[in-house]
N, C-alpha and C positions, 0 to 999 in steps of 0.2 A: 123571526119574530115569534115569540111564544104564543100558544093558542089562548083564546079567551077562557075556554072552559078547562077544568082540571083534566089531566091526562088519565085516561082509564087504562090501567095496566093489569093484565092477567099475569099474576105471579105464580110460576110453576117451579117449585123448589127442586123436584126430581129426586135423585138418589144421592146417597153418600155425602160427600163434602158439599154438594150443591145445596143441600138443606142448610148446612152450617154457614156457608159464605153469604147466602141470601139473608138469613136471619141477622147476621152480623152487619151487613151493609145497608139494609132497608132503612134504618134510622137517618141515613144521609138526606133523604127527601125532606124530612121535617127540619133537619139542621140547616138546610139551604132554603127553607120556606117555599118548596116547590108544591104547587097545588096538584095533588094526585088522588086518584081513587084506586086503592089496591084491593084486588079480589084474588084469593088464592084458589088454585086448581090442582087437580091430580094428574100426574104423569110419571112414567118410569117403570122400572122393573117389578116393583111390588104389585102394580096394577096388572101387568102382564101375567104374573103368577096367579093372582086372585081372580081376575076377570077375563083373561085371555086377550086383552088389548092393552098396549102401553099408553094409549090416549083414549080414555073413555069418552062416550058421546057427550057427557055433561061438560067435559073440558073443551071439546070443540064448540059447544054452545057458548061457554064463557069467552073463548077467543073471539068468536064472531061478534060479541057485544062489546069488545074492548078496542082501544086504539092501538095497542101494541102488546107484546108479550116479553116478559123478563124471565128467562130460564136459568135454573141453577146448574145442574149437570145430570147426565144420563148414564146409566149402566146399560151397555149393549153386549150381548153374547152371541156366539155362532148359533146356527139353527138347531144343532143337536142338543146343546146345553139348554137352549130356550125351551124346547119341547119337554126335556126331562124335568124342568122345574115347574111345569104346569101341574095343577092338581089332577088327580086321576080322572075326574069327570071331564075336565077341559081337554085332557090329552086325547080322549076318544073323539073329539070334534075335528081332529086333523088341522088345527090352526097353524097359520104361518106367521112367524115373527118378522116384523118390519121395524127397523129402528125408528123411534118417534122423531128423531132429528130429520130423517128423510121424509117421514110423513108430513111434518110441519112445512118443510121447504117445498115439497111437491104439491101438497094439498093447498097451500096458500100462494103457490106460484112465486115464491121468494127466490128469484133467479140469481141475485147477486149477493155473494158473501163478501163482506168487507172486513179485512183484518189489518188494521194499522200496525206498524212496526217502527218503533222509535227508540232512541237512546234515553235511558232513565238514569244512568249513573254518570257522574261528572268525569270519571277516569276514562270513559270510552270516547272514541271519536264520534262527534255528533252525526246522527243519521235520522232520516224521517222518510219512510216509504209506506206503501200500502199494497197489499196483495188482494186482488179482486178475483174471486173464484166463481165459476159458473156452478150453480147449485142444483139444477134440475135435470141435466143431461149428462153426456159423457159416459165414462165407465161406471158411474154410479146410477145409471138410469133404471136399474132394477132388472135388466135382462142378463141374468147370470145363471148358467145352466150346468147341471150334472144330474142325470145323464143328458146327452145332447138330444135336442128335438130332431126329428127325421129330416126336416128342411135343412138344418145345418149339416147333418151327416151327408146329405146329397151334395152339398156344396163342397165338402172336404174331399169327396171322391174325385174331384177334378184336379187335386193336388197330389203328386206322387209321394211326397213325404208323409202326408197324413193318411194316405190310403193304406200304408203299411201298419198303422196303429189301430188296434181294435177300438171301435166307437165307445165301448164301455170303459175305456181307459182315458178318455178325453173329457175335459171340462171346457167351458167357454163363457166369456163375458163380452158383451157388445158395447163398443164405444159409439153411442148415438149422438150426433150433432145436427141440429136443424139450422137452416139459414136464418130463420126468424130469431131463434134462440141466440145464435152467435152475434147477429146484428145488434140486438138489444144489449147484449153483454158488452160488446166493444164500444157501442155508443155510451153506455153507462161509464165505462172505464175512462174514456176521453173526457166526458163531462166532469167526472170526479177530478181528473187531473187539472182541468181548466178552473174548476171552482176552488181547488185547494192550493194552487200554485205549484203542484208537482208536475213540472213541465216535460216529463218523459213518460211514455207508455211502452212497456215491453211485453210482447206476447211470448210467453214461455210454452213451448210445445216441442214436438219431436218430428218435424216434417221430413228430416233425412231418413227416417225409418218408417213412420206412418205416412207414406207418400201421398195416398189419395185423400184421406181425411185431413192430413196436415195441409195439403195444397188447398183443399176446400176452405179450411179456416183461414189460411193465409190470404186468399183473394178477398174474402169478406173483411178481414182486418185492414188490408191495404186500401180498400175502397172507403172504409170508415175513416181512416187516418187522413185522407184527402180533405175531409170536412173540417179538420182542425190543423191548419198549416202552422199555427203558432206552437204546436206541441210536437216534440221529437218522437218519432215512432220507430221501433225496431223489433225484429223477430230473432229470438235466441233459442238454442236447444235448452230444454228444461234442466238437464244435468249441469250445463254450464252456468245457468242462473243460480242453481243451488250452491255451486262452488263460489261464485262471486258474491252471493249473499253473505257467505261466511267471511270472505276475504275483504270485501269492500262494499258494505251495504250502502254507503253514502252515494254510490254511483247510480242508484235506482230511484225512480219516482213511483209510478204505478206499475205493478206487475199484474198482468191478466192471464188467466189460464183456465183450461177445462177442469172439470170437477176433481178428478183424482190428482192431477199434477198440482192444482191449486191447494189441495188438502196437504200434500207433502211439503210444498214450499212454505205454507203457513206455519207448519211446525218448525221448519228451519228458521223462519223469521222469529218465532217465539223464543227459539234457542239463543239467537243473538241479542234478544232483549234481556235475557236473563232467566228464561224458563217459562213453562206454561202457566206458572203462577202470576205472570204479568200480562198474558195475552187476551185482549178483549175481541169481540166480533159483533158484527151486525149482519142481519139477513134482510134484504130489502127487495120488495116487489112493487108492482104498480098499485096494489090495493092494500098492502099490509107490511108488517115488519115484525121481527123478533130479535132479541138481543141476548147473547150468552157469552160467558167466558169460554175460551178454547179448551181449557182443561176438562178432563173427564170426572167421573164420580170418585176417583181415588180410593178404591176399596182397601188398599194397603196402608193408607195414611191414618195415623192415630187420631182419635176424636179431638176436635178443637185445636188441631195443629196446622190446618191448611192455610196457605197464604191467601188472604182475601183481596189482594191488589187487583187481580183480573176482574173480579166482580165490580169493584169500584170503577175501574176504567171502562167496563161495559156499561155501567149506569151513566158514566160521562158521555159515552157515545149516544145513548138513548136521549139524554137531555139535549145534546147538541142537535140531534135529529129533529127534536120538537121545538127548537128555537131558543133553548136556554144555554146559549154558548158561554156566557160569563160564568155561570154556575158549573158548567162542564169543565171549564178551565180550572176552577178552584179545586175540583177533585183531582185533576192531573197534578197540579202543584202540590197538593197535600200528600199524595202518594210519593212523589219525589222527595219531599221534605222528610217524611217518616223514614224512607230508605236511607237518605243521607245522614240523618241523626243516629240511626242504628240503635235507638233505645228500645223500640217496640217492634221487633221484626221476628218473623217465624223461623223455624229451624232451617228451611231451605235457603235462607239468607245468612245463616250463621248465627242466628239469635235463639232465644229460648221463650219468646212470647207466644201466647195462644192466639188463635184466630180472632177471638173477641178483643184481646188486648191491642193487637195491631189495628183492627177495624176502629176501635174507639179512638186510637191515636190519630188516625186519618180523619175521622169525623171531627175531632177537636181541632185539628189543624184547619179544616174547612171553616170552622166557626171563628177562627182567628186568622184571617187572610194576611194580616201584616207580618205574621211570623213565617209565612210560607214563601219559598223562593218562586221566581217567575221563570218561565221557559216557554218557547213557542213549540208546542207539540200537537200532534193530531190535526195540524193545520187550523186550530181554533185560535183566533186572535184574542188576546186578553183585552178586557173592556177597560182600558186605561184612557184618561184618568177616571177614578171612581166618580159616580154621579154626585156624591157628597162634596168632592173637591170642586167640581164645577159650580155647584150651588152656593159655595161659600162666597163667591164674588160675582160670577157670571153664569148664566144658563148657556146651554149649547146654542140656542137660538140667538142670544145676544152676541156670542162670539162669531157666529156666521154673519150676522149683520155688520160687525166690526171688520170682518175680512173684506167686505165689499169696498172698504176705503183703500184697498190695495189693488194691484193688477196681477195677472197670472205670472208675469216675469218675476216679480218680487216674491210671490208665494212659491214659485218654482225654486228660487234660490234658498228659501227657507226649508223646503222639502229636501234639497240637496244637503243642507246643513244637518238635517236629521237623519241622513242616510236612507231616505225613502224615495223610491222611483215611482212617480205619480203621474207622469205625462202620458196622455192618450194620443198617440201619433195619428196624423192625417185626418183628424176630426176638426172641421172648421165651422165658423158661424155662417148660417144661411143669410143672415142680415147683419151687417157690421153695426157697431155701436151698442151691442147688447152685453150685459154682464149678469151672470146668475150665480147663486150659491145656495146650496141646500142639501138635505140628506137624500141619498140615493134610494130610489125605488127601482129594483133591477128586474129586467125582463130578458129572457133568452129565446131567440128564434133559431130554428134549424131548418135546412132545406128539405123539402119532400122529394123523394126519388120519383114519385109519380103524382101528377096533379090530381087532387080529389075532385069528384063531381059535385060534392055538397059543401057549401060554405061553412067554415068551422067557427066563426065568431071569435077569433083568437084575441081581438083587441078589447074584449069586455073587461079586462083587468083594470082599465082606467077608472072605473067607478069605485074602486077600492083604494086608490092612491090618496094618501093623506095630503091635506093642504100644505103648500110651500115646499113640497118634495120636488126633487129633480128626477124625472123619469129617465133612466139609463137603459137603452135597448141595445143588446148585442145581437146583430144579425149576421155575424161572421164577416163583416166588411162587405157584404154582398150588395153590389150596385146595379144589378139587372132586374130587381123588383124592389118594391118599397114596403115599409112597415109603418109609415106615418103619412098623414095627409090632412086635408082641411077639416074633416069631421072630428078627428081626434084633437086637432088644435082647438076647435070651438069648445069641445068637451073639457079640455085641459084648462082653458081660460075660465069657463064657468066654475070649475072645481078649484080655482085659485092655485094651480100648479105653477111652480117657479119657472120651469122650462124643461126642455127635452134634449137629450143627447143620444144620437143614433150612430152606432158603429155599423153603418149601412146607408142606404139611400132613402130620400123622402120625395114627395111629389106635391102638387097643388101649390107651387111656389108663389104665384102671384097673389092668391087669396091669403096665404099664410103671412107673407110680408106685409100685407095691408093691415093685419091685426097687430103687428109689432110683438107677436109672441116669440120668445127666444128659442131658436132651434139650432143645434150644432150637429153636423152630419159629415159623412165621407163623400156624399155625392147626391145628385138629383136624377130622377128618372120618371117616366110617365106610367110604367106598368105596375099594377097592384101586386102585392104579395099574397093576396087571397088564395089559399090552397096551394101556393107555390112554396111557402114556408109555413111552419107551424110553431106555436108557442110551446117550447119544451119545458121551461121552468119559469117560476115567478118568485121574487124575493129570495134569490139564491146568489151565492158568490159567482162572479164572472171573472174571466181572464181575457184581457184585450191587449194584444201585443206584449205579453209578459207581465202586465200590471193586473194585480188582483183587486177587484172591487167587491166589497161586502155590502149587504143591505145596511143603510144608514151611515155608510162612509160619506164624507162631505164632497160634493162635486162643485168645483169652481170653474167657470168658463167665461172668457171674454174674447176680444178680437185676436189675441195671441194663440188661443187654443184652449184645451180642456185639461184640468188637473183633478186627481183624486187625492183627498186628504183622509187617511185612515182616522176613524172616529176616535180611536184611543190616543191619537197624536195631535188632536186639534189645538189644545192649549200650548203645547210645545211649538207647533208651527206658528201659531198666532204670536207667541212671544218673540220668536226669531224674526218673523217678517217685520215686526215693529222696529227691532234693532237694525235690521238690514236697511230699511227705509231711512232711518235716522243716519246711519253711516253714509249712505249714498247722498243724502241731502247735505251732509257736512263736506263731503268731497266736492260737490258742485259749488257750494258756497266758497270753499277755499280756492277753487279755480277762478271763480268770478272776482275774488279778491287779489288775484295776481299769482297764485301758486301754479307751478307746473303740474301736469297730470301725474307724472311719476312721483313727485313729492307728496301731493295730496293723497294719493293711494297709499303711500308708505306711512304717512302720518296717521291715517285713519284705518289702517289694517284692512285694505280692500281684499286681501287674500282670505280673511276670515271676518266678513262684515257683520256676522251675527253676534260677535263678541262685544261690539260696541266700544272698543278700545280706541282711544285717539287723544288728541290734544285736549279737547274739552273734558274728556273723561278723566284725564290724569290730573287736571288742575284742582 
């Protein structure tokens, strides 16, 4: 759901082609009517040379007052070159250069780097995966030594091989991994997989060589994986992952790795996409974010020749992060269409267009969505049908009310006819005779490893749920503690909530049933979930038994069970369920008139009831 206020974006063009691609892509916000406040800041090599810091204090102040950061590209050089390019006055201060990328990630604690990797060209076999890289630890922690500190020299004296090498001929970098850092990374990777329908998480590491640190990470990964039984988890050597990324990228879902391994794999992923000119990224933490294309500043690229696609796809990720999923999808489709048409493409794609020419073509395509092809990439669902199409005859609310004239068996057949898996297994009505339909308001709970001493008030979300919504809670199917009871039921009734679906247990059964408030759940239990589980996410995509539920998808539930109707398919499902009901009524009428079941099914095409073909139709 988009924010009420405009997004405050700190725009940091940086160096080289970063300046060009940002200037070329920024008009997309206006073209898509996205409410933003753009404030430009200073970052990069020029500020290192002039001021002795790649991120001036004024830029940190701008970042702290913004919702997020959009970064162009950065020039980084080794320490020797960095010091040489300082002014003579600054050189005397013995300053130490630290990449502004590392400063941003560590300073803002942006621990997860997300790099989607997907097929852009029709001639390639479709693939859609994501590489999630740890951003703040690992071999890029900043503990890189030459000459060696005495403490490390003392450690090496215990090893016969290193004893024979003079200390002044040895350098060292430490791979630092903390339990808390790995836990939050692995939880993020599994949650991302669950939310996006990428139902496999692969840890790419080197445990056969890095035996202690590899085993340390492995145990934490395996413990985390147990919380997500619906997602396949595996551990592979990083070199094998690189090989299979090139050979069969479609085999992967989410790949998670420590800092350096993730950095290398991300560039392999960019290569199979078509090059760094297409690779976007997001850097996410608990309190902030920044977005940047993967490519560097391109000092060897001629002016106004860089491919702007990665910047547009990066803006797409930013918009999706802030709830503008439909607009994010338009950008993806526009990039694909411009590449497909080959009229305005840069030299790296075999064309002769400038950065501005290609950017303008992408922006124009976004402004004319009917001309752009559709594809499901970056796990962003297209917002079909357009709201204008719904408003021509029926609003979404009216269609939802019409669906209540049917039952879940009929709607399930319509979903099958659309090729959509929408059944949520093992969730049953608490009280029979209830039927609900409404847009989903999603909540995700996860178990706490250790019960907290202080109550966390996790259920206060209910005060924000819109009227007539269906609250959908994923508690991982956990039935030994509850996330719903009498107080929440009373609040939901006061707020005119349509009903509640819980992938988990509820309690206070007698009082809830007395209210006739509709609840669907996997079980009942007496024990509270207070401080045994915690609210991990709100209004986020969920994955329950392989079915993805996005906020505002339609939830339909009755005595037969619970269904999810993707919001972009509601008209198609409604159309098909009407025809299916008509076909089944015709078959029953034919049987009551003396026909055999076999003949009636044949006459009215029971094998494809959504077509509405039969005797009456043919006359």
